[in-house]
C-alpha positions in Angstrom: 1.1 -15.5 28.0 0.5 -13.0 25.2 -2.0 -10.2 25.4 -4.6 -10.4 28.1 -7.5 -10.2 25.7 -9.8 -12.7 24.0 -11.2 -12.5 20.4 -14.8 -13.5 20.6 -14.8 -14.6 16.9 -12.1 -17.1 17.7 -14.0 -18.7 20.6 -17.4 -19.3 19.1 -18.4 -20.9 15.8 -21.4 -21.3 13.6 -22.2 -24.9 14.4 -23.6 -26.3 17.7 -20.8 -27.8 19.8 -20.6 -31.6 19.9 -20.5 -33.7 23.0 -16.7 -34.1 23.2 -14.0 -33.0 25.6 -10.6 -34.0 26.7 -7.5 -33.6 29.0 -3.8 -33.2 28.5 -1.6 -35.9 30.0 2.1 -36.8 29.9 3.1 -36.4 26.3 -0.4 -37.0 25.1 -4.1 -36.2 25.1 -7.2 -38.0 26.4 -10.4 -37.4 24.4 -13.9 -38.4 25.5 -17.2 -38.6 23.7 -20.4 -39.8 25.3 -19.5 -43.5 25.2 -15.9 -43.6 24.1 -12.6 -42.7 25.6 -9.4 -42.5 23.5 -5.9 -41.9 24.8 -3.0 -41.0 22.4 0.5 -40.8 23.8 3.7 -39.9 22.0 6.1 -42.7 23.1 9.8 -42.1 23.7 10.6 -43.7 20.3 8.4 -41.2 18.5 5.4 -43.4 17.7 1.9 -42.6 18.8 0.2 -45.2 21.0 -3.6 -45.1 20.8 -5.8 -46.8 23.4 -9.6 -46.8 23.0 -12.3 -48.0 25.4 -16.1 -48.0 25.6 -17.6 -46.4 28.7 -21.1 -46.4 30.2 -21.7 -43.1 32.1 -23.4 -43.7 35.5 -26.1 -41.2 34.4 -27.3 -43.9 31.8 -27.8 -46.3 34.6 -29.4 -43.8 37.0 -31.3 -41.4 34.9 -31.9 -38.8 37.6 -28.1 -38.2 37.6 -28.5 -36.7 34.1 -30.8 -34.0 35.4 -29.6 -30.4 35.6 -27.6 -29.6 38.7 -27.1 -33.3 39.5 -25.0 -33.9 36.4 -22.4 -31.4 37.3 -21.1 -33.3 40.3 -21.3 -36.6 38.4 -19.4 -35.1 35.5 -16.7 -33.8 37.8 -16.1 -37.1 39.6 -16.2 -39.1 36.3 -13.8 -36.7 34.8 -11.4 -37.1 37.7 -11.5 -40.9 37.5 -11.1 -41.0 33.7 -8.4 -38.4 33.8 -6.5 -40.2 36.5 -6.6 -43.4 34.5 -5.4 -41.6 31.4 -2.5 -40.0 33.4 -1.4 -43.3 34.8 -1.6 -44.9 31.4 0.6 -42.2 29.9 3.1 -42.3 32.8 3.8 -46.0 32.2 5.6 -45.4 28.9 8.1 -43.1 30.6 8.5 -45.3 33.7 9.5 -48.1 31.3 11.9 -45.7 29.6 13.5 -44.8 32.9 13.5 -48.5 34.1 11.7 -47.5 37.2 11.7 -50.2 39.9 8.3 -51.3 41.3 7.7 -49.6 44.7 6.9 -51.5 47.8 3.4 -49.8 47.7 2.8 -51.1 44.2 3.9 -54.6 45.2 1.6 -54.5 48.3 -1.4 -53.4 46.2 -0.8 -56.2 43.7 -0.6 -58.8 46.4 -3.8 -57.6 48.1 -6.0 -56.6 45.2 -4.5 -58.7 42.4 -5.8 -57.6 38.9 -7.9 -54.8 40.6 -4.8 -53.1 42.0 -4.7 -50.3 39.4 -8.4 -49.5 39.8 -8.0 -49.3 43.6 -5.0 -47.0 43.2 -7.0 -44.8 40.9 -9.9 -44.5 43.3 -7.6 -43.8 46.2 -5.9 -41.1 44.1 -9.2 -39.4 43.3 -10.2 -39.5 46.9 -7.0 -38.0 48.1 -7.2 -35.3 45.3 -10.7 -34.4 46.4 -9.7 -34.3 50.1 -6.7 -32.1 49.4 -8.7 -29.8 47.1 -11.5 -29.4 49.7 -9.0 -28.8 52.4 -6.8 -26.2 50.5 -9.5 -24.4 48.5 -12.6 -24.7 50.7 -11.6 -25.1 54.3 -8.3 -23.3 54.4 -9.6 -19.9 53.3 -12.5 -20.0 55.8 -9.9 -20.6 58.6 -7.7 -17.7 57.5 -10.7 -15.4 57.2 -11.4 -15.9 60.9 -8.6 -13.4 61.6 -10.7 -10.7 60.0 -13.8 -11.3 62.2 -12.8 -8.7 64.8 -12.6 -5.9 62.2 -15.3 -6.9 59.8 -18.8 -7.6 61.1 -20.6 -8.0 57.7 -21.3 -11.6 56.7 -21.2 -10.7 53.1 -17.8 -8.9 53.6 -16.3 -11.9 55.4 -17.5 -14.3 52.7 -16.1 -11.9 50.0 -12.7 -12.0 51.8 -12.9 -15.8 52.0 -13.6 -16.0 48.3 -10.8 -13.7 47.4 -8.4 -15.7 49.5 -9.6 -18.9 47.8 -9.2 -17.4 44.3 -5.8 -16.0 45.2 -4.6 -19.5 46.3 -6.0 -21.0 43.1 -4.2 -18.4 40.9 -1.0 -18.7 42.8 -1.1 -22.5 42.4 -1.6 -22.2 38.6 1.1 -19.6 38.2 3.5 -21.7 40.3 3.0 -25.0 38.4 3.0 -23.2 35.0 6.7 -22.4 35.6 7.7 -26.1 35.7 9.1 -27.5 32.4 7.1 -30.7 32.5 3.9 -28.8 33.1 4.7 -26.4 30.2 4.7 -29.5 28.0 1.3 -30.6 29.4 -0.1 -27.1 28.8 1.1 -27.3 25.2 -0.9 -30.6 24.8 -3.8 -28.8 26.5 -3.6 -26.2 23.7 -3.5 -28.9 21.1 -6.6 -30.5 22.7 -8.5 -27.2 22.3 -7.3 -26.5 18.8 -8.4 -29.9 17.5 -11.8 -29.7 19.2 -12.3 -26.2 17.7 -11.4 -27.7 14.3 -14.0 -30.5 14.7 -16.7 -28.2 16.0 -16.2 -26.0 12.9 -16.8 -29.0 10.7 -13.3 -29.0 9.2 -11.3 -32.1 8.3 -9.2 -33.1 11.3 -5.7 -32.3 10.0 -2.8 -30.5 11.6 -3.0 -27.7 9.0 -6.6 -27.0 9.8 -6.3 -27.3 13.6 -3.2 -25.1 13.8 -5.1 -21.8 12.9 -7.5 -22.1 15.9 -7.1 -20.6 19.3 -5.9 -22.5 22.4 -8.9 -21.1 24.4 -12.2 -22.9 24.7 -15.3 -21.9 26.8 -16.0 -25.4 28.0 -12.5 -25.9 29.4 -12.1 -27.4 32.9 -10.0 -24.3 33.8 -13.1 -22.1 33.2 -15.2 -24.6 35.2 -12.9 -24.4 38.2 -12.8 -20.6 38.1 -16.6 -20.6 38.0 -16.7 -22.8 41.1 -14.5 -20.3 42.9 -16.9 -17.4 41.9 -20.2 -19.2 42.6 -18.9 -20.3 46.0 -18.7 -16.7 47.0 -22.4 -16.1 46.1 -23.7 -19.3 47.6 -21.8 -19.0 50.9 -22.8 -15.4 51.3 -26.4 -16.5 51.4 -25.6 -18.8 54.4 -24.3 -15.9 56.6 -21.2 -16.3 58.7 -21.6 -19.1 61.3 -19.0 -20.5 63.7 -16.1 -22.4 62.3 -17.5 -25.9 62.6 -20.8 -25.0 60.8 -18.8 -23.3 58.1 -16.7 -26.4 57.6 -19.9 -28.5 57.3 -21.6 -26.0 55.0 -18.5 -25.8 52.7 -18.5 -29.6 52.3 -22.3 -30.1 52.0 -22.7 -27.2 49.5 -19.8 -28.3 47.3 -22.0 -30.5 45.0 -24.5 -27.7 44.7 -21.8 -25.2 43.7 -20.4 -27.8 41.2 -23.9 -28.3 39.8 -24.5 -24.6 39.3 -21.0 -24.0 37.8 -21.4 -26.9 35.4 -24.7 -25.5 34.1 -23.3 -22.1 33.6 -20.2 -23.5 31.9 -22.5 -25.6 29.7 -24.5 -22.5 28.7 -21.4 -20.4 27.9 -20.0 -23.3 25.9 -23.1 -23.6 23.7 -24.4 -20.0 23.5 -22.9 -17.5 21.1 -24.5 -14.5 22.9 -22.6 -11.6 24.2 -23.8 -12.5 27.7 -22.2 -15.9 27.5 -19.0 -14.4 26.3 -18.9 -11.9 29.2 -19.6 -14.7 31.7 -16.9 -16.9 30.3 -14.3 -14.1 29.8 -12.4 -14.5 33.1 -12.1 -18.3 32.6 -10.8 -17.7 29.1 -8.2 -15.3 30.4 -7.1 -17.9 32.9 -6.6 -20.3 30.0 -3.9 -17.9 28.8 -1.9 -19.5 31.6 -3.0 -23.1 31.4 -2.7 -23.5 27.6 0.4 -22.9 25.4 0.8 -23.0 21.7 1.5 -26.6 20.6 3.8 -27.8 17.8 2.6 -29.9 14.9 3.6 -33.1 16.5 1.5 -32.4 19.5 -1.5 -31.4 17.3 -1.0 -34.8 15.6 -1.4 -36.6 18.9 -4.5 -34.6 19.8 -6.1 -35.3 16.5 -5.4 -39.1 16.8 -7.1 -39.1 20.2 -10.0 -37.1 19.0 -10.6 -39.3 16.0 -10.4 -42.3 18.3 -13.0 -40.9 20.6 -15.3 -40.1 17.7 -14.8 -43.4 15.9 -13.4 -41.6 12.8 -11.0 -43.5 10.6 -9.4 -46.8 11.2 -6.5 -45.9 13.4 -4.4 -48.8 14.7 -3.2 -49.1 18.3 0.2 -47.7 17.2 0.6 -44.9 14.7 4.1 -44.9 13.1 6.2 -41.7 13.2 7.0 -40.0 9.9 
């Protein structure tokens, strides 16, 4: 992971950050601007496949969803849907390479939902992901903390223990998956995503040479957002006291959009501000990115740049970019 320190000069830049973000996927990167999504995947034959689509955020249809604290939950759900679509898209290239047979579940979905089968699978996947995340990171810790009730009477103390358990599970999960070889590759593409965005935000030409010199850490990263969710949940739940288990279950679920909204606004502030306060607030999340990002090679940077150019409408990339 390298030294557990972050150089502030590497993180922030002189120009205002643009509205662009991304996600690492299987042998590729997804990049998203306000109304464009581009997915670049390095195929098994070495070529880069680029897929570009126009999108209309739900906040453009329902304006109130773009208001502060509303937009955090909307952004999280949209990111999960777009990210899952991108992940499934990238996986298809390697399923074809392995000659994977169609499963009975896939056949059933296609018979029932026809050409909408993929969309239905994506929404089911997002729902299951949310359900598992809430169960493991929100409900699980509050159940475990019940064992401390007889010894600790302070509501703040119990909420602090719950928060520390939640954070420990989160850190253990990240450390565990970071040891998997396939995930290490994804984390390299995650680093390539950040480097290319830094290059763009510093108004440099999007080339491998220019992107290579930047850090793999970025203050607006989803990893930092998730850490902020863990931290803010401790503060918010402490204000609610320590009710019985059923009420705690309900409060954890009901307050999740509120926590996501607050965390999003803080992450947005730290991503735009160049102040020392913003750096201090973002520092723990940046340290966590030492685990979730790895140094990419030049071929991975090339993929990230193709995706970023596609999302920004720069250049005239074709759907397939030939290898050197």
